C-alpha positions in Angstrom: 17.1 17.0 1.5 17.4 17.8 5.3 20.9 16.8 6.5 21.1 13.9 9.2 17.5 13.0 8.5 16.8 9.2 8.7 16.5 7.7 5.4 13.2 6.0 5.1 11.8 3.4 2.5 8.5 4.7 1.5 6.5 2.9 -1.2 3.4 4.4 -2.8 1.4 1.6 -4.4 -1.5 2.4 -6.9 -3.8 -0.1 -8.3 -4.1 0.3 -12.3 -7.4 1.4 -13.4 -8.9 -0.4 -10.5 -12.6 -0.2 -10.9 -12.4 -0.8 -14.7 -9.9 -3.5 -14.3 -12.1 -5.4 -12.0 -14.9 -5.1 -14.4 -12.6 -6.5 -17.2 -11.4 -9.3 -14.8 -15.0 -10.4 -14.0 -16.5 -10.0 -17.4 -13.9 -11.4 -20.0 -16.1 -9.9 -22.9 -14.8 -6.5 -21.7 -11.1 -7.3 -21.9 -9.1 -5.2 -24.4 -12.0 -2.8 -24.9 -12.6 0.8 -24.0 -14.7 0.5 -20.5 -16.1 3.4 -18.5 -17.5 2.5 -15.1 -20.5 4.6 -14.0 -22.9 7.0 -15.9 -24.3 6.2 -19.3 -23.8 7.4 -22.8 -26.4 10.1 -22.2 -26.0 11.3 -18.6 -23.9 11.1 -15.5 -20.1 11.2 -15.2 -17.2 8.5 -15.6 -16.3 7.1 -12.3 -13.3 5.1 -13.9 -11.9 4.3 -17.2 -9.9 1.5 -18.7 -6.5 2.0 -20.2 -8.2 1.3 -23.6 -10.5 4.1 -23.0 -7.8 6.5 -21.7 -6.0 6.4 -25.0 -9.0 8.3 -26.3 -8.7 10.9 -23.5 -11.4 9.5 -21.5 -10.9 10.0 -17.7 -12.6 9.9 -14.2 -15.1 12.9 -13.5 -15.5 13.5 -17.2 -19.3 14.0 -18.3 -20.4 10.8 -20.0 -21.7 12.5 -23.1 -18.2 14.0 -23.7 -16.6 10.5 -23.0 -18.8 9.0 -25.7 -17.9 11.6 -28.0 -14.2 11.1 -27.7 -14.6 7.3 -27.8 -17.7 6.3 -29.9 -17.2 2.5 -29.1 -17.0 3.1 -25.1 -18.7 0.6 -23.1 -20.6 1.9 -20.0 -21.0 -0.5 -17.0 -22.6 0.1 -13.7 -20.5 0.5 -10.8 -20.3 -2.3 -8.2 -18.7 -0.5 -5.1 -19.3 -3.5 -2.7 -17.0 -5.6 -5.0 -14.5 -2.9 -5.3 -14.5 -2.5 -1.5 -14.2 -6.2 -1.1 -11.1 -6.3 -3.4 -9.6 -3.3 -1.7 -9.7 -5.1 1.7 -7.8 -8.0 0.0 -5.1 -5.7 -1.1 -4.8 -3.7 2.1 -4.5 -7.0 3.9 -1.6 -7.8 1.8 -0.1 -4.5 2.6 -0.5 -5.3 6.3 1.5 -8.5 5.9 4.5 -6.5 5.1 4.1 -3.5 7.6 1.5 -2.0 9.9 2.6 1.5 8.7 0.0 1.6 6.0 -1.9 5.0 5.0 -4.7 4.4 2.4 -5.5 7.4 0.3 -8.5 5.7 -1.3 -9.8 2.1 -2.1 -6.9 1.7 -4.6 -3.9 3.3 -3.4 -1.8 3.8 -0.2 1.6 4.7 1.3 3.6 2.0 3.0 6.6 2.7 5.3 8.8 -0.5 4.9 11.9 0.8 6.6 11.7 -1.8 9.1 9.2 -4.4 7.5 7.7 -7.7 8.8 9.6 -9.7 6.1 13.0 -8.2 6.9 13.6 -7.1 3.4 16.4 -4.6 3.1 15.5 -3.4 -0.3 12.4 -1.2 -0.9 12.3 -2.2 -4.7 12.3 -5.8 -3.8 9.7 -5.3 -1.2 7.5 -3.5 -3.8 8.0 -6.0 -6.3 7.0 -8.8 -4.0 3.8 -6.9 -2.9 2.7 -6.5 -6.4 3.3 -10.0 -7.3 1.2 -11.0 -4.4 -1.4 -8.7 -5.2 -1.6 -10.1 -8.7 -1.7 -13.7 -7.6 -4.5 -13.0 -5.2 -6.7 -10.7 -7.3 -5.5 -11.2 -10.9 -5.1 -7.3 -11.0 -1.9 -5.3 -11.6 -0.6 -2.4 -9.5 2.2 0.2 -9.9 4.5 1.3 -7.4 6.9 4.2 -6.5 9.8 3.8 -4.0 11.7 6.6 -2.4 12.7 8.2 0.9 9.6 10.4 1.2 6.0 10.4 0.4 6.1 13.1 -2.2 8.8 11.4 -4.3 7.2 8.0 -3.7 3.8 9.3 -5.0 5.5 10.9 -8.0 7.5 7.8 -8.9 4.4 5.5 -8.9 3.2 7.3 -12.0 6.4 6.9 -14.1 6.0 3.4 -15.2 2.3 2.8 -15.1 0.6 0.4 -15.8 2.1 -2.6 -14.0 5.6 -1.1 -13.2 7.4 0.4 -10.6 10.2 3.1 -10.3 12.6 4.3 -7.6 14.0 7.6 -6.8 17.2 7.5 -4.7 18.4 10.3 -2.4 21.4 10.9 -4.7 19.1 11.3 -7.7 16.3 13.4 -6.0 17.3 16.9 -6.7 18.2 16.3 -10.4 14.8 14.5 -10.8 12.8 17.3 -9.1 14.7 19.9 -11.3 13.6 18.4 -14.5 10.1 17.6 -13.3 7.3 19.7 -15.3 5.3 21.7 -12.8 2.1 19.9 -13.9 3.6 16.6 -12.7 4.2 17.8 -9.0 1.7 15.9 -6.8 -0.1 18.6 -4.8 0.0 21.2 -7.5 -3.3 21.2 -9.2 -4.3 22.7 -12.6 -5.0 26.1 -11.4 -2.0 26.5 -9.2 0.2 25.1 -12.1 -1.3 27.8 -14.4 -0.4 30.5 -12.0 3.1 29.2 -11.7 3.4 28.9 -15.4 2.2 32.5 -15.8 5.3 33.5 -13.6 7.6 31.7 -16.1 7.9 28.6 -13.8 7.8 25.4 -16.1 9.9 23.0 -13.9 11.1 22.2 -10.5 14.4 24.1 -11.3 12.3 27.2 -11.9 10.3 26.8 -8.7 13.5 26.3 -6.7 14.6 29.8 -7.7 11.7 31.4 -5.9 12.3 32.5 -2.1 10.4 31.0 0.6 8.6 34.3 1.6 7.6 34.9 -2.0 5.9 31.5 -2.3 4.1 31.9 1.0 2.9 35.4 0.0 1.5 34.0 -3.2 0.2 30.6 -2.1 -0.1 30.6 1.6 0.7 27.7 3.7 1.1 25.7 0.2 3.9 28.0 -0.6 5.9 26.7 2.3 5.1 23.2 1.2 6.2 23.9 -2.3 9.4 25.4 -1.1 10.3 22.1 0.8 9.2 19.5 -1.8 11.0 21.2 -4.6 14.3 20.5 -2.4 13.2 17.0 -1.7 12.2 17.7 1.9 9.2 15.9 3.0 9.3 14.5 6.6 5.4 13.6 6.8 5.1 10.3 8.2 3.0 7.4 7.0 0.0 7.5 9.2 -1.6 4.0 9.8 -5.3 3.8 9.0 -6.0 1.5 12.0 -4.4 0.6 15.3 -4.5 -3.2 16.0 -5.1 -4.9 19.3 -2.5 -7.6 18.6 1.2 -8.0 18.3 2.3 -10.3 15.5 4.6 -11.2 12.7 4.2 -13.4 9.6 6.4 -14.6 6.6 5.6 -15.5 3.0 8.0 -18.0 1.7 9.3 -18.2 -1.9 9.0 -22.0 -2.0 5.9 -23.7 -0.3 6.5 -25.7 2.9 4.7 -29.0 3.6 6.5 -31.1 6.3 6.1 -30.8 10.0 9.8 -30.1 10.4 9.8 -27.3 8.0 7.0 -25.6 9.5 8.0 -25.9 13.1 11.4 -24.4 12.0 9.6 -21.5 10.3 7.4 -20.9 13.4 10.5 -20.7 15.6 11.9 -17.8 13.5 8.3 -16.0 13.5 7.9 -16.4 17.3 11.4 -15.1 18.0 10.3 -11.9 16.1 7.0 -11.7 18.2 9.0 -12.3 21.4 11.4 -9.5 20.8 8.3 -7.2 20.2 6.7 -8.3 23.5 9.9 -7.7 25.4 10.5 -4.4 23.7 7.0 -3.1 24.6 6.4 -5.1 27.9 3.1 -6.3 26.6 1.5 -9.6 27.2 -1.5 -11.3 25.9 -3.9 -14.2 26.4 -4.9 -15.2 22.8 -2.5 -16.9 20.4 -3.6 -16.9 16.7 -1.8 -19.0 14.0 -2.4 -17.9 10.5 -2.0 -20.3 7.7 -2.2 -19.3 3.8 -2.0 -22.4 1.5 -0.4 -22.5 -2.0 -3.7 -21.9 -3.6 -4.3 -18.7 -1.3 -6.9 -20.3 0.7 -6.4 -18.9 4.3 -7.4 -20.0 7.7 -6.7 -19.0 11.3 -6.4 -21.2 14.4 -6.8 -19.4 18.0 -6.7 -20.2 21.7 -7.3 -18.1 24.6 -5.5 -18.8 27.9 -6.8 -17.9 31.3 -3.5 -16.0 32.0 -1.3 -13.5 30.2 1.9 -14.8 28.3 4.9 -12.9 26.9 7.8 -15.3 26.7 8.8 -16.4 23.3 8.8 -20.1 24.3 5.2 -20.1 25.5 4.0 -18.3 22.3 6.0 -20.8 20.2 4.6 -23.7 22.1 1.1 -22.5 21.4 1.6 -21.9 17.8 3.1 -25.5 17.4 0.1 -27.0 19.2 -2.3 -24.9 16.8 -0.4 -26.3 13.9 -1.7 -29.8 14.8 -5.1 -28.9 15.9 -7.5 -30.0 14.6 -5.3 -31.5 12.0 -1.9 -30.8 10.4 -2.2 -28.7 7.2 -2.9 -31.2 4.4 -1.8 -28.7 1.5 1.6 -26.9 1.1 1.7 -23.7 2.9 3.0 -20.2 1.4 2.5 -18.1 4.6 2.6 -18.6 8.3 1.9 -16.0 11.0 1.8 -15.8 14.7 -0.1 -13.0 16.6 -0.8 -12.4 20.3 -4.0 -10.6 21.2 -6.1 -9.8 24.3 -3.2 -7.6 25.4 -2.7 -6.3 28.9 -2.2 -3.0 27.4 -5.7 -2.7 26.0 -7.9 -0.2 27.7 -11.6 -0.3 28.1 -11.9 3.1 26.4 -11.1 1.4 23.2 -7.5 2.5 22.7 -5.6 0.0 20.8 -1.7 -0.7 20.7 0.2 -0.4 17.6 3.5 -2.1 17.2 5.9 -1.8 14.1 7.5 -5.1 13.7 
């Protein structure tokens, strides 16, 4: 690791057999059976395979005829990408309730930087567990997670306890873990590159670490420099958010539902304080206050009010949020999440640039 580098808490979350799991969720008759999404028994390729199918060696991008040969009982179902995208949006929205530093890699996986997260959790392991629980409660799907201090190790860790599990690689364990890792398990080292390395007698991370940086660059170009760093647990790549929001906000999910006015107002005071500090830190002000409410049954609603003037004071934000709590009516059902955001910011530009704040 690079000395004196800030220790980050990076989570890589990967949904388990995402497309196939959605089909099994929505079609109970498919549960427990080998399922392939896309293609057919005669033509095409497999877009995704259930874990039951993977036991037979069926995997994505495999020709359908070969998949059927490996698993005669394989059930082919047509893809429903609009459904997958909709569920993906649900999952990504959950990520954003914990941090704005979310970097999607595809519909079903993403990096999250939770070093300073919206919930104030200190443990990356606990944060990952809560996210996975919330994903399951909202979608009835499972996800696996890897937690570490950089993206490479987080990505690698997420594969260790699949499906429906998580693993952490701590800084003090990183080098030992990498040294023992087979070359084929290194994220970013494809099959052909792994074959080239194995031809050089390199079977593990420990073997790879013996090669000089110049030698790796000579053989593999820019990727050689990347290999030199990751085999030493050096990966300073930041988590790059997929979107920049036009609002500043914070929210909290509660372990126990809240239902009384006194409880909710007390919770809003804590959230407004967090928003107020962010406004003070950035010098931003806004005109639209939005109160987000998620009920115990995961039904969600928002209430907003736009003012004729900009506000930035914590007290004003809190006052508006409290008014929205009772208008049009006080929530009739117990609440599991409350959030406050301020938008229509004075920092927005007509060019469409947006302000991102990491709360």
